[in-house]
C-alpha angles and dihedrals in degrees: 000000000000123000088246091056090050088052092049089053089053089049089056091049092049091048087058087057092050092254134131123236112293112255113261116245102158126093096214095056094044091049088058090047090053091049089056091049090054091051102079092194097049112125090219095050097106093048090045092053090052092049093047095049103035110018109047122104118237135214118054100337113132088243090057089055092054092044093051093051092050091050089050090054090051092050091049091049094244089120128031121207113171093208093050112055120188088256091053089045089058089050091053091049090051090061096049092081105210147323113068092007091059090047090053093045091051090049089054097040093050094040130104100258103091096196092050091043091056092049091048090049092054090054093045090055088066095051127091106169096094124141135197096281090053097044091046090058091051093047093049092048091050091049088052091054101259107166095203091053089052091052092050093048092048090052091049092048089055090045092232088162084072106027093055093055117105115271121245113276112252091233130034114189117212135183116208129239118183103217092186146329117260125008113350113217121211083238087075091053097040113012117217092227088063094051092117091069099048095106090054094071100189094047093046091049089067091071098059112125101313137321087251091055090049090054091049090053091051090049091052090050090052092049093045108030091165094055136075117230111243115207112217138197101210112213090355149067121280119233104009121165127026124033101246123168083181089066092058090039089057093048090049091046091057101033109016134072132262112268092213132004088225099051112069125225096357103125131176141187103055115174119213136170142185134190087232094033131248126314108255094237092049092046089058090058090048088056090049089059096043092249135142126245118193131198096215100188088194093150126050138182113272115238134194128233090281093053093253118143112253113228135197128231090281090055090248120139115260112233128216126195118252094187137343127258095174114163110283096028111141114221134173128225107207108201092190099053091028091226135127115232139193101203104309093337115106109223108176146342110256100180090126088062091050105044115154090260094048091049088056091052090051093047093048095045093247145358096268092069091054094047093050092038092058090049094051091046091052090048094049094047089050093052091047091047095234135124114266106263113238102247106131125063108273115251110257109247116192117189120171118198117236092006118123127222131260117223093263091048089054093049093048093048090051094049099037119130125202099003126138106287113253094008115130111217130211135196114307094037116128107236138180107211138189113249116219104185129026129189130193121190126211103247093052096029095090088056090048088053089051090050091050090051091047092053089045095240117158106173138026117266110264090226093067110098095207142343132193135198111205133209098196102107091059096037099103099063126024093203131157092273092054092043090053097047112028103058089050090050094047092051093049093049094042090052089047091057107264127131103246131211091221123044112234087210093049094233103122128050114269110257109207093176117152107270096230092056091051093047089049089054096047092047100096101169128057088212091063129116115219128194118192136176095239134066090238093065088124108137123193088221120057123350118296130193125201109224145182120259091261095055089047089052091049091051091049093048099042106019088231144095131193127216142126116272102259126231116251136226115206116222120193134164139225134188124026138283118256116241095248095050127096126214089245086068089055089053093054092042089055090062093044096047092045091055091048093048093051100042095254095313112132101224089179094065112116093354139099116263106216101198122191103212096129097152093065121088117240094260094056096036089056089071087069100039090046093055092054087085087065088047085060091239118153090230142320140233125207114213106214136191118246096248093043091050092050090052091049092050091049089053090048091051092052092051093047088051089054088055089052091048090052090057098253096128116114134214092270091059090232096160094049088048089057091051090050091051091048090052090051092049092049090052091050091054095044094050094044092239090124116004123200115297115274132168121247117266090238096047116135122232132192086230141344121224124195115197116208109217092186093071095052100097103144135046110272118227126197105220125196087214089215096180099048107137088223100073091199090065095059124101094007104126086230098100099089112175135183120243093250090061088079096053094224094279109084108122118239118201099186140008125210127193108184147070130099091302094075132070137186094287090059091058089048088052089055090052094046093047093052090051089050093050092048090050092050100040103022092236140047110232122173118215090186132026116270116206114196121188119174109217094227141022088232089065091052091049091050092047090051091051091049095046099246099108093064089058091051089050090049093057097038129098095196134032125187121246124212089195093054107024118185113273096191132043118256111249100177130045131202124212094266137100115267119204101205132192116274111270141078098305114164094000092072097045093202096109112014129025139174117260114283114274094017124145105230127194109202145167091218130108109244130072098165119140111275096004104107096003133015128217124258130200108292097006134064118222112237134189114201116194123217147139123297096256092052091049095048094047092046090056092048093049097034088230141060107283127235121240095262092054091045095051092048092050095052097042110134093004119130101233119190106280134193132194118199121235128211114261094191 
């Protein structure tokens, strides 16, 4: 059977699912399609023409290469297709956005046929995804006196690819759709358990919110054909949680507009809103797609006659509505006045949604086009020997005399590209920065690969110090979905220049380590900027930003990222930790005390948390920086002491060396290069040439928070508060409760020790606690299942060397096997301890979950509805988050312990401790 016939069979199957034919990305299939187009009598010719024109992916896919060559032959008259004239062939090339299409257009523009060359030049003037090989051809042709090359360069220098685009409409009509009350997680827009389908955009779109919600959106579109549907988080923040380009893609698929009539299921221009705005990481993805994100502020805190906030019986502020955005409300975005209107009534200023830079993104159909456009304009002006014409909005540069720099301001100033020489920049400045480390994770990696293909990138930027493709999100179950997707992903990324968790050649042992742990290890400079395809890209060295798959692709392709320098909140500590407390409790208490100190306002949201925990090694400090995603911070920076930083870098070096010893090094010697850079940084610190990064004494912060360790006397538990009568208060990570709140009798159905929040000491705590229990009771009996997943293989190796792993094996009823990995997800759990394969496991929720309706006690990061555990009829699933000792004891008892039981269980155990340092 031919490949085409196989494809037709798949088309029939998809039609049964209500889906269109899957877009073609393979050269072999498209070659067969073209052969059928050439055969005028072929029964499949009409369908083949439709597939060729409307259903082939662009960029650097192998199909795009075949398509571009065939269009070139039509333009040159070597092939004649009545339905595709040379003029139409040029139009199709113009929508292919780079890679082989640019190569073909350059061939034609620099060729001998003047008429064809001029047509090709007109198309090239609209293109921005050019790389060094393309620009070199243009430069050489110009140097050799080619007139067409000169015309193209002059057009690029004037940025006509941007200036000739249609201007923004003065008014954009929207009709509202409340997607949910309270914070809306990206899990609602793109569920983790459907991660396998993300690269199939139409299929994945079926999982957004609910089928009922999708039908409501379609009904609103039918009622208001001249309006865009705006998805809203009522009384909450839109897009909290994971960094999912697929979430925005789904919103755009249902509510946006098609980017090109010839590229299927790639939509742009979604419009979203939230009472408390848009999560920073989600807003970046909105920018990528040329959309609009609005901070609606349609509810406010109620105040009395004296201006004091009125509170309810739980001491929470009472909210009152400023204006309604009930589903079906028609509003108008006025891009000229930068206001939101309901009829003639002005509701709110939305100038922050329509900054000069954001207007450019909207006009260009996304931020990529602007990033690449600025590069090509700079290149062209340089070749022509002229000043760069002022076309794009100037980057905002804020410099305040006699004001020092926060840590993030120092890092951004060091890594800034293209700023005014000698000018020191402060928060609020728009900056293009060099990216040092990039991470791609496995459930978004296929989309990152698609984005790289779409922007015609073929190899990693040489300015990136190191990049890693993980395998942690699909580590739990090596099922058919993983087997179909992951090897393909690993080969693409390995070829592109990344260090990959799995070897495409199968020579080294698969490393399913949690991506954040690996990125933390390969970050060997606290002045580094890290971009990772996951919201928990929150390193304890440098400043790390979780990002969507598109921003990750951009960082890989260009070695750069663009963003305003964020404001910072300084977090310091006083007092001392009590013997029975764990550092995880300090992390949760930080959130709780901050909210108390600021009257319920989350001053962390959208800002950098500069945390002064310099006596903790990078592994332990990561527990804090990791949780800052749940604090809704944009990122975090750990201020470390010289000696502590040196120790952390030495540990990082040893782990990078293990990766080299395993055979993970690539031809560019990336890993050895990281070790060399770590050695250089250590020497700089030791000699005093460049001590560990610290902020200036006169730096200015948005707020300063002092955490009192003395008042933390009980384990602190983050509760999803699933039965709160105020729906907007559920699943927020803000309900932090002391152990005694639960009275020692709340049933626990499953315990989970794992995720990026734990480190080696946590696994040692599990071992020590089990020994304690056995000593006290004579036997270790679990009254609820306990799932334990070390985040990395290195940790297991170190535990084996130190004698702890054998104790974990002794008490376990299941131990993972690399030789025979699970091929199906576990659906039922016994009351035993499971030693699972390193990776994300239950925290991700895309492969294995707790039983529906369970109460789970976990060390992980997420408590969103449906993430770790789904609801069942009559009982909501809930995932409470706590320290390792609380989780272990809860599984043993089958309930949350009381304080007496907890203290007895941790007696003599070396919990993770922290001693504050003076910041004066």
